[in-house]
C-alpha positions as CSV (number, residue, x, y, z in Angstrom):
1,M,117.9,77.6,102.8
2,I,114.2,78.3,103.2
3,K,112.5,74.8,103.2
4,V,109.0,75.1,101.5
5,L,106.0,72.7,101.3
6,V,103.5,73.3,98.5
7,A,100.0,72.0,99.1
8,D,97.5,72.1,96.1
9,D,95.3,69.4,94.6
10,E,96.3,70.4,91.0
11,P,99.6,68.9,90.0
12,L,100.2,71.6,87.3
13,I,99.9,74.2,89.9
14,R,102.2,72.5,92.1
15,A,104.8,72.1,89.3
16,G,104.6,75.7,88.4
17,I,105.2,76.9,91.9
18,R,108.0,74.6,92.3
19,M,109.6,75.9,89.2
20,I,109.3,79.3,90.2
21,L,110.5,79.0,93.7
22,T,113.5,76.7,92.9
23,S,114.8,79.4,90.5
24,A,115.8,81.4,93.8
25,D,119.1,80.3,95.3
26,D,117.8,80.5,98.8
27,I,114.5,78.5,98.4
28,A,114.1,74.7,98.4
29,V,110.8,73.0,97.8
30,V,111.2,69.8,99.9
31,A,107.8,68.4,99.6
32,E,104.4,68.6,97.8
33,A,100.9,67.4,99.1
34,A,97.6,67.2,97.4
35,D,95.5,67.8,100.4
36,G,95.6,69.4,103.8
37,R,96.1,66.2,105.8
38,E,99.1,65.2,103.6
39,A,100.5,68.6,104.0
40,L,100.4,68.7,107.8
41,E,102.3,65.3,107.9
42,L,104.9,66.4,105.4
43,A,105.3,69.7,107.3
44,R,105.9,67.7,110.4
45,V,108.4,65.4,108.8
46,H,110.4,67.8,107.0
47,A,110.2,70.6,109.5
48,V,109.4,73.2,106.8
49,D,109.6,77.0,107.2
50,V,106.9,77.8,104.8
51,V,103.8,76.1,103.6
52,L,101.9,77.3,100.6
53,L,98.2,76.2,101.1
54,D,95.5,76.1,98.6
55,I,92.1,76.7,100.2
56,Q,90.0,74.3,98.3
57,M,91.5,70.7,98.6
58,P,90.0,67.3,99.2
59,V,90.2,65.3,102.4
60,M,91.1,68.4,104.5
61,D,90.9,71.9,103.2
62,G,93.6,74.7,103.5
63,L,91.8,76.4,106.3
64,T,91.4,73.4,108.6
65,A,95.1,72.6,107.8
66,L,96.0,76.3,108.7
67,A,94.4,75.9,112.0
68,E,96.2,72.7,112.9
69,L,99.6,73.7,111.4
70,P,101.2,75.1,114.7
71,R,100.7,71.6,116.3
72,A,102.1,69.7,113.5
73,A,105.1,72.0,112.6
74,P,105.5,74.6,115.2
75,G,107.2,77.6,113.8
76,A,106.2,76.9,110.2
77,R,104.4,79.8,108.5
78,A,101.5,79.6,106.0
79,L,100.9,81.5,102.8
80,I,97.3,81.1,101.6
81,L,96.7,80.5,97.8
82,T,93.4,81.9,96.6
83,T,91.2,83.3,93.8
84,F,88.9,86.3,93.8
85,G,85.9,84.0,94.3
86,E,87.0,82.9,97.7
87,R,86.8,86.3,99.5
88,E,85.1,84.9,102.7
89,N,87.4,82.2,103.1
90,V,90.3,84.5,102.9
91,L,88.8,86.6,105.7
92,R,88.5,83.5,107.9
93,A,92.3,82.9,107.2
94,V,93.2,86.3,108.1
95,A,91.7,85.8,111.5
96,A,93.3,82.4,111.8
97,G,96.8,84.0,111.4
98,G,97.9,83.2,108.0
99,A,101.2,84.8,107.0
100,G,100.2,85.9,103.6
101,F,97.6,85.8,100.9
102,L,98.5,85.3,97.3
103,L,96.4,85.1,94.0
104,K,97.0,82.1,92.0
105,D,98.1,84.3,89.2
106,T,100.7,86.2,91.3
107,A,103.8,87.4,89.4
108,P,106.8,84.9,90.1
109,G,108.8,87.6,91.7
110,E,106.2,88.3,94.1
111,L,105.7,84.7,94.9
112,I,109.4,84.5,95.8
113,Q,109.3,87.7,97.8
114,A,106.3,86.4,99.7
115,V,108.0,83.3,100.7
116,R,111.1,85.2,102.0
117,A,108.9,87.5,103.9
118,A,107.0,84.5,105.5
119,A,110.2,82.8,106.5
120,G,111.5,86.1,108.0
121,G,108.5,86.2,110.2
122,N,106.6,89.0,108.3
123,A,103.3,89.1,106.6
124,F,102.9,89.3,102.8
125,L,99.6,90.3,101.2
126,S,99.2,90.6,97.5
127,P,98.2,94.2,96.8
128,A,95.5,93.0,94.3
129,A,94.0,90.5,96.7
130,T,94.2,93.2,99.5
131,R,92.4,95.6,97.5
132,H,89.7,93.3,96.2
133,I,89.0,92.0,99.7
134,V,88.7,95.4,101.3
135,D,86.6,97.1,98.5
136,S,84.1,94.1,98.5
137,L,83.6,94.2,102.1
138,A,83.6,98.1,102.8
139,A,80.0,98.8,101.6
140,G,78.5,96.3,104.1
141,R,80.1,97.5,107.4
142,A,77.7,98.2,110.2
143,T,77.7,101.7,112.0
144,A,78.9,99.8,115.2
145,R,82.0,98.4,113.6
146,G,82.8,101.8,112.2
147,E,82.7,103.3,115.6
148,A,84.8,100.5,117.1
149,A,87.3,100.9,114.3
150,R,87.5,104.7,114.7
151,T,88.2,104.2,118.5
152,R,90.9,101.8,117.8
153,L,92.5,104.1,115.1
154,A,92.5,107.0,117.7
155,V,95.9,105.8,119.0
156,L,97.6,106.5,115.8
157,T,99.3,109.7,114.8
158,E,98.3,111.7,111.7
159,R,101.1,110.3,109.7
160,E,100.4,106.8,110.7
161,R,96.7,107.2,109.7
162,E,97.8,108.3,106.1
163,V,99.8,105.1,105.9
164,V,96.8,102.9,107.0
165,D,94.7,104.7,104.5
166,L,97.1,103.7,101.8
167,L,97.0,100.1,103.1
168,G,93.3,100.2,102.5
169,E,93.8,100.9,98.8
170,G,96.1,98.0,98.6
171,L,99.3,99.8,98.0
172,S,102.6,98.1,98.5
173,N,105.2,99.8,100.8
174,A,107.1,101.1,97.7
175,D,103.9,102.6,96.3
176,A,102.8,104.0,99.5
177,G,106.2,105.6,100.1
178,A,106.0,107.2,96.6
179,R,102.6,108.7,97.5
180,L,103.8,110.0,100.8
181,H,107.2,111.0,99.6
182,M,109.0,108.5,102.0
183,S,111.4,105.7,101.4
184,E,110.2,102.1,101.3
185,A,112.1,101.4,104.4
186,T,110.4,104.1,106.3
187,V,106.9,103.0,105.2
188,K,107.9,99.5,106.4
189,T,108.7,100.9,109.8
190,Y,105.5,102.7,110.0
191,V,103.5,99.6,109.1
192,S,105.1,97.6,111.8
193,R,104.4,100.3,114.3
194,I,100.9,100.5,113.2
195,L,100.3,96.7,113.3
196,S,101.6,96.7,117.0
197,K,99.5,99.7,118.2
198,L,96.4,98.3,116.6
199,G,97.0,94.7,117.8
200,C,96.6,93.5,114.1
201,D,98.4,90.3,112.8
202,N,98.8,91.7,109.3
203,R,98.1,94.3,106.8
204,V,94.6,93.2,105.7
205,Q,93.4,93.5,109.3
206,A,94.6,97.0,109.3
207,A,93.3,97.9,106.0
208,L,89.9,96.5,107.0
209,L,89.9,98.8,110.2
210,A,90.8,101.8,108.0
211,R,87.7,101.1,105.7
212,D,85.5,100.4,108.7
213,A,86.5,103.8,110.1
214,G,85.7,105.5,106.8
215,L,89.2,106.5,106.0
């Protein structure tokens, strides 16, 4: 059973997430928190597997809680809940090692999939959120960053570069596979290999590198 904690200062949001997650037979919502500090304490007490963290919360925000989560609950993975208007905060969360990023209007099935992915040690990024973040930042990238990105991407094979390019478009593994005439499992293998070669923690970081490099 995957033990989940939901942290959001809006009771209706928490209730909706709980309803969705508990519809899955392998997920249990064991606690709810209204702020980051409470989330850290409950994560420690319940030894949770996954924490869903809203960014904007009173007392302690989600980004601060994300940074302190490894000390409070070693092994717990964090999924960040966000809106389009919080782009810069999401980028900070990417750097902090969040396991995934979801928009608050994410489809129920995608939310369940994200929790399962995080519990399994994988990253999950909403294709819509990925595309929005990458597209919003691409125009302002400096030349030096582009050169650095191209240097890092030079270690990839031609096929791996094609996969990275599709990550930059925000495509899911299934959609990328359809575009490249590969199975979803094969794309997943490519993505894991790419992240390892580039030293990236998740798909967003790899997608940003692709856009920096002008792919």
